[in-house]
C-alpha positions in Angstrom: 54.6 -6.2 -19.1 56.2 -3.0 -20.2 54.8 -0.6 -22.7 55.8 -1.8 -26.2 58.2 -4.4 -24.8 57.4 -6.8 -27.7 58.9 -4.3 -30.2 62.4 -4.4 -28.6 65.4 -5.7 -30.5 66.3 -9.4 -30.1 69.8 -8.3 -29.0 69.5 -7.5 -25.4 70.4 -5.1 -24.1 71.0 -3.2 -27.3 74.4 -1.6 -27.5 74.8 2.0 -26.3 76.2 4.6 -28.6 79.9 5.1 -28.1 80.7 8.1 -26.0 84.3 7.4 -25.2 86.4 10.5 -25.5 83.3 12.8 -25.7 84.0 16.3 -24.6 81.0 18.6 -24.2 81.3 21.7 -26.4 81.5 25.1 -24.7 78.4 27.1 -24.0 77.6 29.1 -27.2 77.2 32.8 -27.3 73.6 34.1 -27.9 74.5 34.8 -31.5 76.0 31.3 -32.0 73.0 29.7 -30.4 70.6 31.7 -32.6 72.5 30.8 -35.8 72.5 27.1 -34.8 68.8 27.3 -34.1 67.9 28.9 -37.3 70.1 26.5 -39.2 68.3 23.5 -37.6 64.9 25.0 -38.5 66.0 25.4 -42.1 66.9 21.7 -42.3 63.7 20.5 -40.6 60.9 23.0 -41.1 58.1 20.9 -39.6 60.2 19.9 -36.7 61.2 23.5 -36.2 57.6 24.6 -36.0 57.0 22.1 -33.2 60.1 23.2 -31.4 59.0 26.9 -31.6 55.5 26.1 -30.5 56.6 24.0 -27.6 59.3 26.5 -26.6 56.7 29.3 -26.6 54.5 27.1 -24.4 57.3 26.6 -22.0 58.0 30.3 -21.8 54.4 31.0 -21.2 54.3 28.5 -18.4 57.5 30.0 -16.9 56.0 33.5 -17.0 52.8 32.3 -15.3 54.7 30.4 -12.5 57.8 32.6 -11.8 56.2 35.7 -10.3 54.0 33.9 -7.7 56.9 31.5 -7.0 59.2 34.5 -6.1 56.4 36.1 -4.1 55.8 32.8 -2.1 59.5 32.6 -1.4 59.8 36.2 -0.4 57.2 35.8 2.3 58.6 32.5 3.5 55.8 30.2 2.3 56.4 26.8 0.7 56.0 27.4 -3.0 53.9 25.0 -5.1 54.8 26.8 -8.3 58.0 25.0 -9.2 56.1 21.7 -9.1 53.3 23.2 -11.2 55.9 24.5 -13.7 57.5 21.1 -14.1 54.1 19.3 -14.4 52.9 21.8 -17.1 56.3 21.6 -18.8 55.9 17.9 -19.2 52.6 18.5 -21.1 54.4 21.1 -23.2 57.1 18.6 -24.1 54.5 16.0 -25.1 55.0 13.7 -22.1 52.1 11.8 -20.7 52.8 10.7 -17.1 51.2 7.8 -15.2 51.8 7.4 -11.5 52.1 3.9 -10.0 52.4 3.7 -6.2 52.3 6.5 -3.7 55.2 9.0 -3.4 56.1 10.2 0.1 55.6 13.9 0.6 58.1 14.7 3.4 61.4 13.5 4.8 62.1 11.5 1.7 65.2 10.9 -0.4 64.1 9.6 -3.9 66.5 7.4 -5.8 65.7 6.9 -9.5 67.1 5.6 -12.7 68.0 8.2 -15.3 67.4 8.6 -19.1 67.4 12.3 -19.8 67.0 15.8 -18.6 63.2 15.4 -18.9 63.4 13.0 -15.9 63.6 16.0 -13.6 60.4 17.5 -15.1 58.7 14.2 -14.8 59.7 13.4 -11.2 59.5 17.0 -10.0 56.1 17.5 -11.6 54.7 14.7 -9.5 56.5 15.4 -6.2 57.8 18.9 -6.2 61.2 17.6 -5.0 64.5 19.4 -5.4 67.4 17.5 -7.0 71.1 16.6 -6.7 72.6 17.5 -10.1 76.0 17.3 -11.8 78.0 20.6 -11.7 78.2 20.6 -15.5 74.6 21.8 -15.7 75.5 24.9 -13.8 77.4 26.4 -16.7 74.2 26.9 -18.8 72.8 30.3 -17.6 69.1 29.8 -18.1 69.1 26.2 -17.0 71.2 27.1 -13.9 68.7 29.9 -13.0 65.7 27.5 -13.3 67.5 24.7 -11.3 68.4 27.1 -8.5 64.8 28.3 -8.3 64.0 24.7 -7.4 66.9 24.5 -4.8 69.0 22.2 -6.9 72.3 21.2 -5.3 75.2 20.9 -7.8 77.9 18.4 -6.9 81.3 17.6 -8.5 82.5 14.1 -7.8 86.0 14.9 -9.2 86.6 17.5 -6.5 87.5 15.1 -3.7 88.7 17.8 -1.4 85.2 19.4 -1.4 83.3 16.2 -0.5 82.6 17.2 3.1 81.5 20.7 1.9 79.1 19.2 -0.6 77.7 16.7 1.9 77.1 19.6 4.3 75.3 21.6 1.5 73.0 18.6 0.9 72.3 18.2 4.6 71.5 21.9 4.9 69.2 21.8 1.9 67.4 18.8 3.2 66.9 20.4 6.6 65.2 23.4 4.9 63.2 21.4 2.4 63.1 17.7 3.4 62.5 16.2 -0.1 65.5 15.5 -2.4 66.0 13.3 -5.5 69.1 11.7 -6.8 69.8 9.9 -10.1 72.2 7.4 -8.6 73.8 6.1 -11.8 75.6 9.5 -12.1 74.8 9.6 -15.8 72.1 8.6 -18.2 71.2 5.3 -19.8 68.6 4.2 -22.3 65.9 2.8 -20.0 66.7 -0.8 -21.0 69.5 -1.3 -18.5 70.6 0.0 -15.1 74.1 1.2 -14.6 76.1 0.8 -11.4 75.1 3.2 -8.6 77.7 5.8 -7.4 77.9 4.9 -3.7 79.6 8.2 -2.9 76.4 10.0 -3.7 74.7 8.3 -0.7 77.2 9.8 1.9 74.7 12.3 3.3 72.3 9.5 4.3 74.8 7.9 6.8 74.3 9.0 9.5 70.7 9.6 8.3 68.9 12.9 9.0 66.0 12.4 11.5 63.0 10.5 10.2 64.3 10.3 6.6 63.2 7.5 4.3 64.7 6.3 1.0 62.1 5.7 -1.7 63.3 4.0 -4.9 61.7 5.2 -8.1 61.6 3.6 -11.5 61.1 5.8 -14.6 59.6 3.4 -17.2 59.3 5.1 -20.6 57.6 3.6 -23.6 59.7 2.8 -26.6 59.4 6.3 -28.0 60.6 7.7 -24.7 63.6 5.3 -24.6 64.6 6.4 -28.1 64.7 10.0 -26.7 67.3 9.1 -24.0 70.2 11.5 -23.8 73.2 9.2 -24.3 76.3 8.8 -26.4 77.8 11.7 -28.3 74.6 13.8 -28.3 74.7 17.2 -26.8 72.0 18.6 -24.5 70.8 21.0 -27.2 70.6 18.2 -29.8 68.6 16.0 -27.4 66.3 18.9 -26.6 65.7 19.4 -30.3 64.8 15.7 -30.8 62.4 15.8 -27.9 60.7 19.1 -28.8 60.5 18.5 -32.5 58.9 15.1 -32.2 55.4 14.7 -33.5 52.8 13.6 -31.0 53.2 12.4 -27.4 55.0 9.7 -25.5 54.3 8.0 -22.2 56.1 7.3 -19.0 55.1 5.3 -16.0 56.7 6.4 -12.7 56.8 3.6 -10.1 57.1 4.7 -6.5 58.4 1.6 -4.6 58.3 0.7 -0.9 60.4 3.1 1.2 62.9 2.0 3.7 65.1 3.6 6.4 68.8 4.2 5.4 69.7 3.2 9.0 68.9 -0.4 7.9 72.1 -0.4 5.8 75.6 -0.8 7.3 77.3 1.6 5.0 76.8 3.7 1.8 77.8 0.8 -0.4 75.2 -1.5 1.2 72.6 1.3 0.9 73.4 1.9 -2.8 73.3 -1.9 -3.5 69.9 -2.3 -1.8 68.4 0.7 -3.7 69.8 -0.6 -7.0 68.5 -4.1 -6.4 65.0 -2.9 -5.8 65.0 -0.6 -8.8 66.6 -3.3 -11.0 63.9 -5.8 -10.1 61.0 -3.5 -10.9 62.7 -2.2 -14.1 63.3 -5.8 -15.3 59.6 -6.5 -14.7 58.5 -3.5 -16.8 60.7 -4.9 -19.6 59.0 -8.3 -19.6 61.6 -10.0 -17.3 64.6 -9.0 -19.4 67.9 -8.6 -17.5 68.9 -5.0 -16.8 
C-alpha cells in the first residue's frame, strides 16, 4: 500500500489543474525578483521565515560543495560533490528519502515519473546521475549554472532540425559519464497518474551504447509530496515557495526496478511502452491498486 493512500479523494484520478494556454512569464530582473520575494514574505511571515532559513541552508551546502567539485573536475577526477549537494539539498527542503531496490551505478539510463523540480534532487542525491532536461530551464541563470555543473543536457523537442545534434550530445555525454536520467513524460504530473511517454526522447538508446541498461524508477511521494507537485498554472518560483515555506517534512519512496537491455525492444516506441508499463504497474501498486 502507498503512503496515505486511504486519504485520497474518491474521484480517481483527481482532475489536474487547467494549464491550457499557460505561458511562462519572462525571467524577472534581480530587482523584480527581490520585490516579489519581499512581497511574498509580507503576506506570509511564518512561511517566509522558513523559506529564508531553508534558502540559507541551501546556499551553505552549495558553498561547501562547489569548491571541491570544481577542484575534482579540474584534475580530472570523478566528483562526488554534486551528488552530496543534491542529497543535502533534499534535507534542506524537508524531504525524507527512502530507497527501495538497488540502483545501478554505471552504464545506466534511468527512466522515471515526474512530479516537480525536486525529483532531480531526490534521484540525483541517491545516484549522482546527470539529467536530460527541457531547454526552458536553461533561461534561469542560477539554475542553468547548477544544472551544467552536473552535466545536464538540455533538449528542445520543438527544434526538429536539431534532433540529430541533440542525440549526438546525449551520446557524447553518456560516453564521458555513463549515467543519465530522463523524465519520460516530458512534463510533470501529480504522482497519482502516469502520462504518456515521449518516444522521441528514447532515440539515443537505439542503437544502444555498449553495455547500457535501462532501469525504470518510480518516485512515490506521500500525500504531502503529491500536493507539492508542480502542475497547472503555477510558476517555478511559486512552487519553490510552497515547498520551502511548508512546515515540517514530507516523505518519498524511490523504487529502483529491474533493469533491462534496450536492445530487447524493436524500436523506440516499443522501448518507451515497455518502460512505461513497468513503471505504471509499480506506481499503481503504491496507490493501492488504483489505475494510473
